[in-house]
Structure formats: C-alpha cells, structure tokens
N, C-alpha and C positions, 0 to 999 in steps of 0.2 A: 165388788161384790156379783155373784154369779148371774147366769141369764135367769134362773129360779126368784131368786132375790127380788130382780130386778122387777119380773113379773108379776111376783106376787104382792111387793109394794104398789106396782102402779094397778093392781084388781082390788087394792082397798079403795080405792075412787070410784070403781065400776062393777057393781054390783047387779045392779038392777037392769033383766035382759033388755030394755029397754035404750039406756043407755049405750049399751055394747053394740045394740044394732046401727044407732045414730053414730057411731066410732068404725063401725064397719064401711059405713057411706061418705061420712064427713074426713076421715083421717088420709083416705085416698086422694078425694078432693085436694085438698090443702099441698099433699105431695104434689100432686099433679100442678097444682097451681104455682106452686114456688118453682117446680124443674121448666115450668113455661117461663117465668118472670126470668129465670136466673138463666136461662138460655138463650138470653142477650147482653153483650156483647158477643160476637163468637171473633178469637183473636185468634190469629195464627203465628205459631214461632218453631221457626224451623221446619217450614211445609207439615207443620199438624196445626188442625184447627181443634183449638177446647174453648167453652163457657164454662162461665163459672157455675153453673148446672153440674158440669163433668167431674170439677173440684171438689164440689158441696157430695156428689154421688161417690166419688171417691174416698173421701175422709169419712161418710156415714159406714160405710160397704165395711173400712177397714177397722171402725168400734161396731159391727155387728161378729164382723170376722174374728176379732178378739174375743168378743164375748162367749160366742159357741160358734163355731166350724159348723154344724148341720144347717142352724138357721141363718146365720152369716151369709151361706152358699145363694139359700133361698132369698134372702134380703138383696144382696146384692145381685142378681138377678131382676128379682123386681123392679129394683132402683135404676138400673141400665134401660128395663121396658121403660119406665117412667120418663128418664131422661130423652129418652130416643122420643116420644111421644111429646114429652114437653119441646124440645128441638123440634117436631114436625109442626106444631102450631105456631111456634116462633118464626116461622116459615114464610108466616103470611105476612100480613101489611099488620103496619104497627100497632091499628086501632083493633085488627082481631087478636093480636099476640094480648096487648093490655086489659081488652075486656075480657079475654078468655081466663090470662092467668089470673087477673083481679076479682074477676068473678069467681071464678073456681074458688079460690083461698077464702072470697066471702062466707060462700053459701055452705062451703067444706065446715067453718068454726060456726057459722049456726046452727048447720049441726050438732056440734060440740055442745055449744052453750043449752041446746034444746034437750039434747041429752044429758047434760049432768043437772037441769032443773027437774026432769024425773029422778036423776038420785038422790036429790036435794045435799050435794056436796060439792066444793069446790073442783074445778079441774085438777089432777095431777102437778101441773107444770106450777104452780102456787108455790110447790113447795117442794119444788125436784125438777132444776130445768133439763135433767138429764130425760124427762115424761115424754121432751118433742121426740128423743129417737128411740124413747120404749113407746110410744104408742104407735108407731104402724109394727113395731113387732108383736104385739101387744093382738094387735086386730089379724095381723098372719097366722100368728100362734093360737089364737080362739079358732079360728077356722080350721083349722090343722085337728085341732082338739075335738070338733065337731065332726072332723073323718073319720075319728078313731084312730088319728097316730098320732106319735110321740107320748105314748101315756104315762111312759117314765118322767118324764118333764111335766106334765099335767099334776102325776102324784104329788112333786116336789114344790107347785106352783100352790096346788091346794093346801097343801101342807096337811 
C-alpha cells in the first residue's frame, strides 16, 4: 500500500475535527510513553549502549522510510527526538521512569478514546494493526497539510 492509501484508509476513521485534535495530543503522548518505558534496560554490546526503544525506533523508521522517503525522514527525526526524550526520562529514578512512562501512555490513550467517542467510530487498529504506525504519521502529515505543505500528497489522500 502506498503512503496515500495508508493515510486515506486511516482518515476513514478520523473525520471529526475533535477526534483529529485529540489524536494530535494523544498520539505523541503514547509514543513518548512507549519510548520512555522501552528506554530501560540499557544494554552494552561491544562498547555501544542501546535500549529496546532504540531498536523499536530503528524498525519503525525503516518502515516509514520504505513507505515514503520524504515523510520517512521526518518521522525518523521525530522518533530520534522521542527516543532521546524517553531516554532522558528513564535516567530518573525507577518511580519517575514508571510513573512518567505509564502515565503518558494511559493519558494518551484516554485522549484517543475520547476522540473516537466524538467520531462515533472504533479506532482504526481494531481493523488493521498497521494503524499503530500510521497514526503517528497521520498526525505529522495532518500538521504539514495544515501548514499548506505536501499538497500533492493531500490531494491523493483526499481522493
């Protein structure tokens, strides 16, 4: 499926502007919560320290880059930022790490569910697990569309 097809399919579940707005808040919270929780343990292999968050970030980045180079580069940069922020939070005490990671994740999902209450439709992941990756991309691309950027992609998504 092309990026336009992925986004168009995801958009079918996200027409209400309040739902899109709650996703713009909730999805980044979920991503930061996940990267925070996956920032422990830190493993040292051959002098290089890495975390499960780094592995997940690289795998997600590869998927985004394969889908579309332009947006993939943007998503890779954003994922690197979120992995870095998650790592910083994870350097705190265990209590701060867990409360922050779990709190961000749960509150982010509350935003998602409230948005889908406005929408009157179930979340996209119920029908397609790829939406867990498409959701963050959707938020970023919708922001770019709002700025008047990527008009060619917007026309394809809007069909």
